[in-house]
N, C-alpha and C positions, 0 to 999 in steps of 0.2 A: 384508567386509560390503557393499561397494558392488556386487559382482558385476562390477566392472571397476576399472581403476586410473585415477584422475582425471588428465587431461592437464595437465602442469605449466604449460605456457605459457598455457593458457586460465585457469588459476587465478591466475597472476600478473597477467594482463590485467584480470581482474575486481577483484582487490585494488586495483590502481592506479586503475581507473575509479571504484570506490566511494570510495576515499580522496580523490580529487580532488573528487568531488561533495559528500561529507560536509564537507570543508574549506570549500568554497564556501558551502554552506548555513549552516555555523556562522559564517563571516565575515559573510554577509548578515544573519543573525539578530542578531548583536552590533552591526553597524553601524547597522541600522535599528530596533533594539530590538524586534524581533518575537520575543519570548521563547518564544511557543508553537511556533515552528519548531524549537527545540532538542529538546524531548522528543518531537517527531513526526518530521519529515523527517530531521533530523540523527541522531537516535537510530536510525532505520531504516538509515541509511548505516553507522553503527557496527556494528550487528548483522550487516549483510551483510559487512563487513570481517572480523568475527569468523568467520562461517561459511565464507567463501572462503579465509581464512588457514588454517583447519582442513583444508579440502580440499587446499590447497597442500601442507601437511605430509603429508597422506595420499598425495599423489602420490609421495612418497619413502618412506613407510612405510605402505602400504595396509592392513596387517593390524592396525594399532593402533585399538582401539575408541574410545578417548577422543576422538580428533579426528573420527571418524565421528559420534559423539554430538554434539560441538560444532557441526558443520556442519548437522546435522538441526535442532537447536534454533534456531541463528542464522538460517538461511535460511527456516524456516517462520514464525517470529515477526516477522521484519523488516518485511514488508509491512503489518502491522496498524497501527503508528503512522503509516505513510505514508497509509493510508486515512483515519486521523483528521485528517490535515492537509487532505485534500480536503473533509471534512465542515466544518471550520472555515472554509475559503476560501469554500465555497458560502454559508455563513451570512453572511459579510461581503459577498458579492456581492448577496445578497437585501436586506441593509440599504441598499446603495447604490442599487439599482434601484427599491426600494419594496416593503415587506413585504406590501402589499395584493395582490400577485400570487402570494403563496406560501400554500399550505394551512396551514403552520405559521409562527409567528413565528421570526425568526432565532435568538433565544435558546432557545426550546423545541426548535427543529430541532437546534441544536448540542448541547444537553444530552442529548437522547434518543439521537442517533447516537454521541456520544462515550461515553456510558455503555454502550451496546451494544458499542462497539468495545473498551472496557476489559474487559468481560466476555469477549469473544472472545479477547483477549490473555491473560487469566488462564487460560482453558480450555486454550489452546494451550500455555501455559507449564507448566501442571499435567500435561498429556499428555506433553510433552517430558521433563519431569523424571521422570515415571513410567517412560517408556521408557528413559531414560538410566540410572536406578537399577537397573532390571531387567537391562539389558545389562551394566552394570558388575559384576554378581555372577556373570557367566558367564566361564569361562576359555577356552572354545572359541568362536571367532567365528561358526561355523556355527549355534550354538545360539541366536543372537540371533533368527534368522528364525522359529524354532519356539516360542520362549518365549511362554507365555500372558500373562505380565505385560507383555512388550514389546508384544504385540498389543493388550492393553488400553490401554496408553499411546498406541499408534497410533490406536486408535478415538476416544480422547478428543481428540487433535489433529485428527482428521478431522472431528469434531463442531464444533470451534472454527472450522476453515476453512470448513465448509459454512455455519455461522451467519454468518460474515463475508461469504461470497458472497451470502447472502440479503439482508444489510444493504446491500450494494452495489447489488443490483437495486432495492430500495426507494428508495435514495438517488437512483439514476439516474431512476427513475419520477417522483419528486417534483420533481427538478430540471428534467426535461423539461416537466412540467406548468407549472412556474413560468415558464419561458422562452416556452412557447407562449402563456400568458395575457398575458405582457408583449408578445409579438409582435402579438397580435390585440386588445390592450387590453381584456382581460376579467378585471378584478380580482375577488377574492373579496368585497371590501368597498371602499367609496369613502372617500377622504380629503378633507380640507378644501382641500389644495393639490395636486391631481393633476398628473402630468406632461402637458404639452401639447406634442404634436409638430406641427411645421409640415408642410405638404404635401410629401411626398417624403422627409421626414426618417426615417431608420431608427430603429427602437425601441432598437437596441443600437449603440453606437459601434464604430468599427473596432478601437480598442484593446481594448475589452471583448470583441469577437468573437474576437480573437487569444487573449485570456486564457481564454475559454470553450473555444476549440479546444484549448488546452493542457490544460485540466481534463478534457475529453472523452478526449483521447489518453492522459493519465495514468491515468484511470479504466479505460479499455479495456485498457491494459497490465496493471494490477493484476487486472482481471477474468480475463484470459487466464491469468495466473499462478495465480490461485486455482482456476480450473477444472482446470488441469494438476495442482496439488497434491492436489485432491480425487480426481481419477482415479488419481493415483499411489498415494495411501495406501489408496484403496478396493481396489486390486489387491494390497495386501499388500507386505511387505518383500522378497519374492522375486519379485514380479510383473514382467512384461515392461517396464512403463513405468519403474519405479524402477531397473531394471537397465540402462537405455539412457542413456548419458552425454549424447548430443547433445540428447535431449529436455530434460534438466535445464539444459544450457547455454543453449539458445535460449528455452525457455518459462518458466524461472525466472530465471536470471541475466540474460538479455537483456532480458526484460520489465521487471524491477525497475530495471535500469540506465536504460532509456528513461524510465521513470516519474520517477526521481530527477532526471535531467538536464532533463526537461521543466519541472519546477518550478524548476530553476536558471535556465533561459532565460525562462520566463514567470513571473518572480518576483512574488509578490503585492503588494509595496510599490509598485513602479513603476506597476503596472496600477491599483491602488486610487487612487493619487495622481492619475493622469491621468483616471480615471473621475470622481473627485470634482470636478475642475476642469470636466469636460465637463457634468456635471449642474448645477453651480452656475451655469454660463453659460446 
């Protein structure tokens, strides 16, 4: 079903990398009581472990459909909760720098984008389940590519990924607008105690700049992965993109790995704590 045999050492490498990152995220979430990191970033890591473990098994038994189906569902759904984490982090950043610079309040911002993200997750899960169910009824692996039911499931997943891609574009647009308004002190509305910057003082502290850089890089990685999966599914189960292993390794596995580790190194707790002290001073 892959049109190639997954390379074993690459699968092992990604399983190890995702396991380390997921363990770190879980430990950080428990230590600092950031419970929202568990159903978002940590869950994304667990889904990637599931997907790449299935690919590892496929490297030894490439004709087994069950593991092929598992890796499809795991690797397609995994970035969705990771995107949700970015939505939550940006809402908290807006709370710290001042909601007057944002088109939406942090609460409304988080609710809208999280609800949209959940819808995308459900659509992708339904599409994946549909494709898996259709594939499991076939005895010949080659029939998977021509099955209308599998194609229907693929189209549903494609719709979910495309919707997620659209949400990321809107998210980036609103975030950029907020930061530009902060940079040039152009709030949507004025508050009783506005931030007063001394001459030469940057609108954003160095620590917050690092965190924003991390968010930008994380979002860019997810965006690249989403574009790849959109093109991949649009070309069909037997298309040239889905049939090329190195595309998947670099543009899916590599991008999600970088996104996860970016949030490990630019962890929200430390940055929010430093930012709070900076603003209070």
